[in-house]
C-alpha positions in Angstrom: 52.9 -33.9 -103.4 51.5 -36.0 -100.6 53.4 -34.3 -97.7 53.2 -30.5 -98.0 55.3 -29.7 -95.0 57.5 -26.7 -94.8 60.0 -26.8 -92.0 60.7 -23.8 -89.8 64.0 -22.3 -88.7 64.8 -22.1 -85.0 66.8 -19.5 -83.1 68.8 -20.4 -80.0 70.4 -17.8 -77.8 72.5 -18.9 -74.8 71.3 -22.1 -73.3 68.4 -23.2 -75.6 65.9 -22.5 -78.3 63.5 -19.6 -78.2 59.9 -20.8 -78.6 58.1 -17.5 -79.1 60.2 -16.3 -82.1 58.1 -15.7 -85.2 60.6 -14.2 -87.7 64.3 -14.5 -88.1 66.5 -12.7 -90.7 70.2 -13.5 -91.0 72.0 -10.9 -93.2 75.5 -11.8 -94.3 77.2 -9.1 -96.3 80.8 -9.2 -97.5 80.5 -5.7 -99.1 81.5 -6.9 -102.5 82.2 -4.0 -104.9 83.1 -3.6 -108.6 86.6 -2.5 -109.1 87.6 -0.5 -112.2 90.8 0.7 -113.7 91.6 3.5 -116.1 92.1 0.9 -118.9 89.2 -1.4 -118.1 85.9 -0.5 -116.4 84.5 -3.3 -114.2 87.9 -5.0 -114.1 86.9 -7.3 -111.2 85.4 -7.4 -107.8 86.9 -6.6 -104.4 85.5 -7.8 -101.1 85.2 -5.4 -98.2 84.8 -5.9 -94.5 82.4 -8.5 -93.3 79.1 -6.9 -92.0 76.7 -9.4 -90.5 73.4 -9.0 -88.6 70.8 -11.2 -87.1 67.3 -9.8 -86.6 64.4 -11.6 -84.9 60.8 -10.8 -83.9 59.2 -12.5 -80.9 55.9 -12.4 -79.1 55.7 -11.5 -75.4 53.6 -13.9 -73.4 51.6 -13.4 -70.2 54.6 -14.5 -68.2 56.8 -11.8 -69.8 59.9 -12.1 -72.0 61.4 -15.5 -72.7 64.9 -14.3 -71.9 66.3 -11.1 -70.4 67.2 -9.1 -73.5 67.5 -5.8 -71.7 70.5 -6.6 -69.5 72.9 -7.7 -72.3 71.7 -4.7 -74.3 72.5 -2.2 -71.5 75.8 -3.8 -70.7 76.8 -4.2 -74.4 77.6 -7.8 -73.7 78.7 -10.3 -76.3 75.8 -12.7 -77.1 76.2 -16.1 -78.8 73.3 -17.3 -81.0 72.6 -20.2 -83.3 70.2 -19.9 -86.3 69.1 -23.5 -87.2 67.5 -24.3 -90.6 67.2 -27.9 -91.9 70.6 -29.1 -92.8 72.6 -26.1 -91.5 73.3 -24.3 -88.2 74.7 -20.7 -88.5 76.7 -19.7 -85.4 76.5 -15.9 -84.6 78.3 -13.7 -82.1 77.5 -10.1 -81.6 75.9 -7.4 -79.5 72.4 -6.0 -79.5 72.2 -3.0 -81.7 68.4 -2.4 -81.6 65.6 -3.4 -79.2 62.0 -2.5 -80.1 58.8 -3.3 -78.1 55.4 -2.7 -79.8 52.0 -3.1 -78.3 49.2 -3.4 -80.9 45.6 -2.5 -80.5 44.7 -6.2 -80.7 46.6 -6.8 -77.5 49.6 -8.7 -79.0 52.9 -7.4 -77.7 55.8 -7.9 -80.2 59.5 -7.6 -79.5 62.1 -7.0 -82.2 65.9 -7.3 -81.6 68.9 -6.9 -83.9 72.3 -8.4 -83.2 75.2 -6.9 -85.0 78.4 -9.0 -85.2 79.9 -11.9 -87.1 78.4 -15.1 -88.5 80.7 -18.1 -88.5 80.9 -20.9 -90.9 77.7 -23.0 -91.0 77.9 -26.6 -89.8 
């Protein structure tokens, strides 16, 4: 192939895109379970409650964090995010469940956050 280009997904929280984000994982889980009856095992499937999460990893630059993640975490505020991949945008609303900051020996400070909430229909 002449053009070996692999596009990257982008994450936007609040007013715009986050430039320092390195990894994004959108986990959509409808908790589908097998349903059995006494007459017939594995008679069908039953959907459970929707359980979505959005996890991302970011680098912390010399100027500090790209956004203030700590304030919405402490206040348990509802956060709106958009995960954009080529051809689709996944809207997400939730609250921060986990915040992790790691400083490596190499001097790279990484930040990992997990939003727990609901992923809407992609556009």
